[in-house]
N, C-alpha and C positions, 0 to 999 in steps of 0.2 A: 503493499499499500505506500504509493508515493506521494509527494505532495501535488495537488493538481490545481491549474488554474481555469477557471469557468467564468463566463459572462452572466451576470444576473439579468434575469427576464425582466424584471420590472424597472430597476434603473438604468440596466444597460452597462454596469461598471463591472469591472473585472473584481474577482473575488477568489480566495484560495481556501482549499479544503485540506487542511493538515493530514498528515497520517494519523494522529489520535483522534482525529475527526471521524476518519473512515472506519477505525477500531471500534468507534461507539456506535456507529450507524450498522455495522454488520453485528455486534452485540445484540441489539435490539431489533434486527432484522427491518431496516428501511433504506431506502435508496438515498442517497447525497441529495441534498437540496438544490434546487434550481434559481432561488432568491438568495441575494447576499444575506449576511447576518444582521445587517442594520434594516433591510428591507422586510426581513422575516420580523424582527423587533416590533417596526412600525405597523405590519399586518396584525399581530397578536394585540396590540395596544389600542387598535381602531376597535376591539370588541370590549374595551374595557372603560365603562363608565364608572369611575371611581367616585365623583364628588358630587355630581348633580341630580338634584330631586324634582320630581315632576307631580302635581296632581292630576290624576286622572280617573275613572270609573273603572272599578274591578269587573271584569267578566264573568265573576262568577255571582257576586251579591250586588251588584251595581252602584255599591257606595261609592264615596270619593275616598282614594287611599294616596298614600303618597308613594312615589316608585321612581325605579332607575329609568323606566320606560316613559318617555313620552306618549302622550295621548295619541298621535298620530304614528305611533312605531308599528311595524307590521307584525305585531305578535299580539297574542292573548295574555292577560296578566289577571293571576290570583293574588289577594292577600296572603300573605305567608303563613297566617294563623290557619287558613284553610288550604293552602297548597300543600302543608306538612301533615295533613290529615288523611283518613280514608275514606272522606266524603266523597273522592273523586278516585280515578283511574287511569294513570296516563298510557296503560296497556290499551285502552279502548281506542286508543288513535293509530294503533300498529297498522303497518301497511308489509304487504308484499313486495320483496326487490324486483324490479322489473329490467327492461332493456335501455331505460334512458340513462344518461350519465348518473352515476351515484349522486353527486353534488346537488343535482336538481332535484332528486327525491328527499335529501335531507333538507334541503329549502323548505319544501312543502310541509315536512313533518314540523320545522322550526315555526310555521306560521300556523301551526294547528294546535300544537300541545300547549296548555296553558303553562307560564314561567311564573316564579313567584315573584313578587313586586320589590323586595329587599332581600338582602343577605346578611341577615343579622342573626347571631346563636346567643341564646340566653342572655338577651337585653333587657335592662332593669330601667325604666323611667328614661330612655333613649330611644323616642320615637323618631327622631330626626338625625338617623345615623345610618352608615352603609357600609356594607363590606367588614364587619366587626364582629368579633368573638368576645363575649363577657363586657360589653359597656354598662358603665352603672352611671345613672344622673349624666350623660354625654349630650352634646348638642353640636350638630352640624360636624362631627368628627368622622373620618372615613380610614378604612384600611388599617387594621389593627386590630389588637386583642389585649384584653384585661385593662381598662381605662376607667378611671372613677373623676366625676366632676371635673370634666374636660370640655373645652370649646374649641370649635374652629381648627381642627388640627386634621393631618393624616399621616400614615406611616407611624402611629403610635403603637407602644408595647409596654406594658407593666408601668402605665404612667398615673398619677395623680395630679389634680387641679393645674393642669397646663392648659394654655390659653394661646391659640395661633402658634402651634409647633408642628413643623414637619421632620419624620423621621427622628423620632425622640424615643429613648429606651431607658426603662428603669430610672425615672427622674420625678421629681416633684415639683411643684410652683416654679415653672418655667413659662416664659412668655416670649414670643417672637425667636423661638429657638429651632435651628436646624441642625442636624445630625450632632445630636446629643446622646451621651449614655452616661448614665449614673450620675446625674447632676441635680442639684436644688439650689432653687432662688436664684436661676439665670435668666437673665433679660437680653434680648439682641445679641445672642451669643451663637457661635457657629464652630462645628468641628471639635468640641470640648468632651472630655469624658472626666469621672471621677472628680468633680469639681463643684461649689457652693459658693453663694453670695458672690457671683461674677456679673458684671454688665459688658457688652460690647466687647466680649473676647472671642478670640479666634485660635482654633489650632493650639490649645492648652489643656494640660492632663495634670490632674491632681492638685488644682491651685485653687485658693478663696482669697475672699476680699480682695479681688481684683478688677481693674477697671480700664477697658480699652487698651487691652494687652494682647501681644501675637507670640506664640511659640514658648510660653513660658512652662516649665514644669517643676512641679512640687512647691511652688510659691506663694508668699501671702503678703498683703498690703503692698501691691504694685498699681502703679496708675501709668497708664502711656509708656508700661514696662521698665518705670524709674520706681525704686524702693523707696517708701514711706515708712515712719514709723506708726503705730497703730494709731495713736492720737491724730497727728498731722493727716493721716490717710481718712479718718471718719470726718475730720473739719473740712478737706477738701472735696469730698464726695459730697457733703451737704451745700457746698456752694454752687455746684453742678445744677441741684435744683432741677434734676428731671421728673419732678411731678408736673411741670410746665411742658407744654406741647412745644412752644417755639425752642426753649432750652434743649428738648429731649431731641428733636430734628436736627439742629445743629451740631449736637456733640455725635448724632448717629453720622452726619457727613463727615465729622472729624476722625471719627473711629474707622469708619471705610477707607478714608483716604491714609490712615495710618496703618491699617492692613496690608495697602498696596506695598509700601516701603520695606516689608519682609519677605523673605523667600517661601516659597512653598514647596512641600515636596512634590515630585511629580504625581504620585498618587495620594490620593486622602485615606487613611486607613491605618490602624494599631494593629500589633499582635499578629501579622500575616504571614505566610511563608508560600512564596512564589505564586503571588497574584498579579493580575492585568487588569486595568478599567479604571474605575473611581468609585470611593466612597464604601470602602471594602475593609470589614474590621473582624479579628478573631477567626481567621480563615484560611485554608492553603489550597493550594492547586487550583484557582479561581481564574479563570481566562476571559478577558474580554467582557466583563461583567459589570455591575453598575448598582449600586446600594443594597450590599450584600453583607449579611451578618452571620458568623457563626456555622459556617458551611464548608462544604470541601468537594473539591471535583466538580466544578461547575464550568461551564463553557456558556458565552452568550446569553446571560441570564441577567434580569433586572427586578429590581424590589423584591427581593427573596429575603426577607428580615425577621420573620418572625420566630420565636425561638421554641423547639429546638430545630436548628438549621437543616438545611437539605444537602443532599449528598448525590453525587453521580447524575447530573441533570444538565441537559444542553436546552439552549432555545426556551427558558422559563421565564414567564413574566408574571409577578405579583403572587404574594402569598408567602409559604414556608412552611415551619409547623412540621419538621420530621418526613420530609419525602424524599424518596429514592428513584432513579432512572425514570424520569420524567423528559421528553421530549416534544417540543413545539406544542406548549399548551401554556393557559394562561388563568389567573384566578383559581387555580386548584390547589388543594392542600387538607392538612391534618392527616398525615399518615398513609398518603398515596404512594403507590409502587406499580411501576410499569404501566405508565399511561401516555398515550401518544395522540395529539391533534385534538384536544380537548379544551373546553371552556367551563370553569367552574364544577367540576365535579370534585366530591370532596368527602372526609370520614372514612378514613379505612376502605378505600377502593383500590381494585387494581386490576391488571389487565383489561383495560378500555381503551377503545380508540373512537375517533371522530363523534364524541358525545358532548352533550350541553345540559349542565345544570342535573346530573345525576348523583346520588347519594349512598353510601355504604352499599355497593353493588361491584360486581366483578364480572368480566368476560361480556361486555357490553360491544356493540359496533353501531354507530352510527343511530344512538339513543337519545331521547329528550326527556327528561323530567322524571326517570325512574328511582325508585328508593327500593332498596334490598331484593334486588334482583340479579339474575345472571343467566349467561347466554340467550342473549336477546338482541335483535338486529331490527333497525328501524320500529323498535318497540314493540316487535313481535316475539314470543317465546318459541324456542327451538329447545330440543335437545343438545347435549354436550356434541354428538357426532356430528348432528344436522349444522349447528352453529359453526364448527371449525370447518366444516364441508364449503359451505355458503359463505363464509368470510374469506376463503383462500378463492373462490369464485370472484368474489366483488373485488378484491383486489387486482385480479387479473382484468376484470372488465374495467375498472378505473384506467389500467394502462391502456387499453385497448380502445376504448371510448371515453377519453377524458372531457372534463369540464372546460368550456374555454369562456372567459368573460368578455365583458364588454369592451375591454383594453386589449383582447387578444392573447391575455397571459392564460398559458395551459396549466389546469391543474390536473395531475395525475397522483395516484397513490403516493403519499410522502409529502404531500404539500398540506397545509394548515387550510381551514376555512377561506374561501373565495372574500376579500374585503366587503363586496357589495352586499354580503349574507350579515354583515354586522346590524343589529337593531337600533344602534346609536349613529348619532351625527358624528362627524370625525372631531369637529369642534367642542364635543363634550367628552372627549376621552383621553386618556393618558397619551395617545399619540400626538394630539395637538401641542402639550406641555414639552413633549420630548423631540417632536418634528414638526416645529410651528409652522404652517403655510396659510395662505389667504383663502378666500371662498372659490376665488378662479381656480388657484392651483388644485384645489380639492376636486372641483368638477372637472378639471384635466386629468386627474390621476384615478379618477372613479370613485371617489370619497362622497359619502352624502354630507351634507352641510345645515347647520340650523342658524337662520336667523334670529337675532334677539328677539324675543317675545315683547309686544308691546305692554308695559307695565305701566298701571293708571296709579302708582302711589299718590298720595295727598301727602307732601313734604311740609312737616310743621316747623323744621328747623333745620337751616343749611350748616355744613360741617364749619364754615366761617364764624357762624354765631355761637359755637361750643365754649364755653370756658376754657381758658388757657391751661388751667392749673385744676388738678384732680381735686384740692381742697375746695375749690369754689362749685363744684358740681352738686346739684341738689337731687333728691330721690325722685323729684319730678321727671328727670330725663328718661326716666324709663318709660314715660306715654310717650316721648316723641318720635315722630319719623323723622330721621336724619338722612339728608341727602348725602351721597358720596361726592367726595370733591373730585372724583374724576368724572361725574357727571357723563358717564357711558363713552368719553372720548377715547378710552383707552382700548386695548384688545385682551381684555382680562374676564370677559364675561361678566362686567360690571352689573349689580344689580339695582345700581342708579340710588337705591335708598338701604337703609337698616335701620336696626333698635338695639339698645343697650338693654340686656335683661338684668333682671335684680342680682342675680348672682354674677354676671359679669362684671358690674358695678361694684359689688363689694370685692372682688378679685382686683380690681385697678385700685381701689383704696389701699386694699392691704398691701399693695406692690408697691404704691405711691407712683403710680402711672397715669399720665391723662388719656383722656378718651381717645380712641382711635378717630381719623377723619375720613377713612375710606372704609370702604364695604369689606366683608369676609372674602371674596373672590378677589378683589384686588390685593389685598392683603397677602393672601396666599399665592398669588401671581409674584409679588415683589419678593417673598421670600424664598420661594424656590428658584427664583432668578439666580441666586445664589450658585446653583448647581450648574456643574459643567454639562454639556449634552453629551450622548454616547459616543458620539465620532472620537477617533483615535487618531494623533498625529505622531509621525516620527520626529522627535527634536531632540537638540543637545542641550546640555546642562549650559545654564544662563550663568554659572559662576565664572567670571572673568579673570580670576586671580584673587588679589586682595579686597576685591568688591564684585558687585554683580553688573553685568554688561551695560546695564541701563545707569549705571552709577547711583542707583537709589538707595543701594544698600552697602554698608562697609563690613566685611567679616571680621568677626572676632579674633580667630584664630587663624594661623596657616593650614592651609588645607594640602593633601597628598600631593596637589599637581603645584604647590608652590604658586608662584608668581604668574604662571602661564593659566591658559584658558583651561578649563576643565573639559578634558576628550569623552566624557561618558555622554553615551547615547541612550534615548529610551523611547519608550512610546507613552503618551499622555492624553487626556482628554482636554488639558489645556491647549486652545487653539493658539496658533502664532501670534494672532492679531488681539489676545487678551492683554489686558494690562498687567496680569500677575506676573512675578519674578518666579522661575520655575527652576528647583535643584534638583541634581540626582540625589539619591540615597545617601551618599557618602558625604556629600557637600551639606546637605539640609541636617543629617545628624551632627556634624561639626559646630553647627551654630544654634542648634535649640538649647535655650537657657535651662 
């Protein structure tokens, strides 16, 4: 099995299939892909609506319900309280396999079998939550497990009292945090671990009582990386007056400018062995992957963050929680094994292919909505012998009579679902976050698009009219409808208006934080814009000898290459036109304090 270069049938760019890739494909008995790894990721992500909720009527009860599926989505939707019961039988929609392309038959089934409105397991007082396990007293939180008293977050795990957080694990009382692990009382901080009582800090580990610091290890009472005694530290912090919105925004701007003066390691992550991509922690043998925790032997995976981690997976997007041998799947988790080309199959499932929203089952092919079933094809029951024989026939049929989409892309056995099958518009999925495009581009690529719905909010207070300081905010603010300062002029799915909940107000007061001026969607977009994209670039270390090559940072000690430019090269998700200084592992480790 030698390295092979192929041309992606989607973007038309060349991509390489490595010998390790071929070994994995042979192990799980699938052909090599015809899409490059980035186009494969984009296609899977276009099936994942992680954060947007719609009001629509249940196709079972006729009641108004909140759902991940918009009212005009071409699917039937039941409230999950009904969907999870035996009051209906998904097997009644079963179909015999016929001579048409398999994907055509699967699409018919997808538009026929009812889907559950939300993916929430064991939710308590958390009606406005999706893609979450064990949320308690949560509001507008998405994609995570075990969160309590949290609001406006995504990618959360084992957290309490966190507001506006993305990819936060084992933390408490954090605000506007990104990629935090085991942190407490952290505000506007990014890529920190094991730290508490910090603000505007980046890439710090084991610190406490630090303000606007970068790259510190096991430090206390630092401001802009300068040491203070305890008394002077608290005196200086009080002068910053971040309970004032004007002061906080000015400090936020200064902090980001300060961050840019320090080198970044070419990959963000801690306690890793042999990894590539970005935002990877406590993992080993992870290749070209993104937002991964506690996992091993992953290739081309994204958003695999939940504990316990996953193992031996390729092209897997969103979830985690103890999975093995997954290929080309999205939103699958909780102990899955040997599943291929699936969306949202969960809870100890194994040996499943081309299935959607199935639970606690095994040996399924082309099934939708099944629970506790085995040896089914297109929701029809077979014996073990009949199942194995027909599956073999279908796979050959998929090769002999493939599905061709409207853009001429050919789907044989071994490809994920055609993107036109997604019940979601492109701009309401993870794809838009990671591969942002315009409506015109979406139409050219064959993606659906949803224009912003007309909102008739009666705004009672503009963002500019809010009190500057949290100490001047009265309880009556919770009755106001506040106009978002972006006024819908951004590209962030702005809701135009928002409210402050009583618990939210209590949080801001306890943390001495001013009220936000923009809606939660806009805050989310600003926060995740800290992330690099998935693309990887071959670059050289920017350590120029005694200082960075852009003269912004002066090294604290002599590096192995002395006064010459560092010769080390690497693959990084920091694009060459980004402003960050990027160092190799050796030069970076020489500089962290």
